[in-house]
DRENROFI-79563 format. One record per residue (C-alpha): x, y, z. Coordinates in steps of 0.1 Angstrom, whole numbers, padded with zeros to 4 digits, always signed. Example, Ala and Ser with C-alpha at 12.3 -4.5 7.8 and 13.67 -1.06 7.14 Angstrom:
! DRENROFI-79563
+0123-0045+0078+0137-0011+0071
This chain:
! DRENROFI-79563
+0046+0182-0065+0018+0201-0081-0019+0196-0076-0024+0185-0112-0022+0149-0101-0055+0135-0090-0049+0104-0068-0074+0083-0049-0074+0067-0015-0095+0035-0014-0121+0046+0012-0141+0015+0020-0123+0008+0053-0091+0017+0072-0071+0049+0079-0083+0069+0049-0082+0104+0063-0045+0102+0073-0035+0092+0037-0057+0120+0022-0040+0145+0046-0005+0134+0037-0011+0135-0001-0028+0169+0002+0001+0182+0022+0024+0170-0006+0005+0190-0032-0016+0163-0048-0054+0164-0053-0065+0135-0032-0100+0121-0034-0117+0092-0016-0126+0063-0038-0156+0041-0031-0172+0036-0065-0160+0027-0099-0169+0061-0113-0147+0077-0087-0118+0053-0094-0121+0062-0131-0111+0098-0124-0077+0091-0106-0042+0086-0119-0030+0065-0090-0045+0047-0059-0034+0043-0023-0048+0012-0006-0047+0019+0032-0044-0002+0063-0074-0019+0078-0087-0055+0075-0077-0071+0042-0105-0096+0042-0131-0067+0046-0114-0047+0019-0115-0077-0004-0153-0083+0002-0162-0046-0001-0143-0040-0033-0160-0070-0049-0194-0058-0036-0189-0023-0049-0177-0035-0083-0141-0021-0078-0120-0053-0076-0119-0061-0113-0113-0025-0122-0084-0022-0098-0069-0055-0112-0072-0042-0147-0056-0008-0137-0026-0027-0122-0021-0046-0154-0022-0014-0173+0005+0001-0151-0014+0025-0128+0007+0035-0098-0006+0020-0065+0007+0022-0030-0004-0002-0003+0002+0001+0034-0003-0028+0058-0036-0044+0046-0028-0026+0013+0004-0046+0010-0017-0078+0015-0041-0067-0013-0013-0061-0037+0004-0095-0031+0002-0123-0056+0002-0149-0028-0010-0151+0008-0002-0172+0039-0029-0175+0065-0057-0160+0043-0092-0167+0053-0113-0190+0032-0121-0175-0002-0100-0144+0004-0088-0127-0028-0062-0101-0036-0057-0076-0064-0022-0090-0070+0006-0074-0090+0035-0078-0065+0054-0110-0070+0056-0117-0033+0042-0140-0007+0028-0121+0023+0018-0135+0058-0012-0117+0073-0009-0104+0109+0027-0116+0111+0034-0094+0141+0006-0108+0162-0022-0089+0179-0028-0052+0184-0009-0053+0217+0022-0065+0198+0023-0033+0177+0055-0013+0178+0073+0017+0163+0109+0021+0153+0134+0032+0127+0137+0012+0095+0166+0018+0070+0153+0024+0034+0184+0030+0014+0165+0042-0017+0148+0069+0003+0181+0084+0017+0204+0079+0047+0178+0090+0073+0159+0060+0086+0121+0059+0082+0101+0061+0114+0078+0031+0110+0046+0022+0129+0037-0015+0128+0001-0022+0137-0008-0059+0133+0013-0057+0102+0020-0083+0075+0054-0096+0065+0068-0105+0031+0078-0141+0034+0093-0145-0001+0101-0122-0029+0099-0134-0065+0121-0124-0094+0100-0095-0105+0098-0076-0072+0126-0058-0053+0131-0053-0016+0131-0017-0004+0135-0024+0034+0141-0052+0059+0142-0053+0097+0174-0062+0115+0163-0099+0116+0160-0099+0078+0122-0097+0077+0111-0079+0045+0087-0050+0052+0088-0029+0020+0088-0040-0017+0084-0025-0051+0076-0037-0085+0071-0014-0114+0046+0012-0104+0035-0008-0073+0048-0001-0038+0038-0022-0008+0049-0018+0029+0040-0034+0062+0038-0003+0082+0020+0031+0084+0040+0062+0073+0008+0082+0073+0005+0077+0110+0041+0085+0119+0042+0115+0096+0068+0101+0072+0063+0116+0037+0089+0098+0016+0069+0068+0005+0040+0090-0005+0065+0112-0024+0078+0081-0042+0043+0071-0051+0035+0106-0064+0067+0105-0084+0055+0073-0101+0022+0090-0109+0040+0121-0124+0063+0098-0145+0034+0079-0159+0014+0110-0168
């Protein structure tokens, strides 16, 4: 992957630095996005973990929410981890009053499905489309995909059948944090989408 691809990491809240480091390691030019003029310069966007209700409020406050929705409709590649998956979901369970998402993924997602911070865990997850080697996944108060619509496809499930990674067109959403465990394959898949669209 060459550095000709300029991708953004939504930098209003959450584990931004880890995503920037991973994308840079993979050869992309990664920039932090806080304002519409910064978003206008990127070919793809990573929406990091954090608190989805805060990300929702801040993107509306900074004038980003509408622009991100428009970019999704126009096919910009986006990759959401944990709270980012929530933000890309069309439907939420257990949303706080008035909470909005960007949408784009034909899925229903439950916030904080794994409970509190103390219920966080790490472990291997099989992702057949990323190869035979399991992904080492870190779940930190992660959401779960409760239902998958006709337009989205499942990339990974836990042993109990719980869906933790989905894809639809140029959108990828996962429940866990590959940027924390050092797993590059989801970021590579995202950058591949960026390259294909360019």
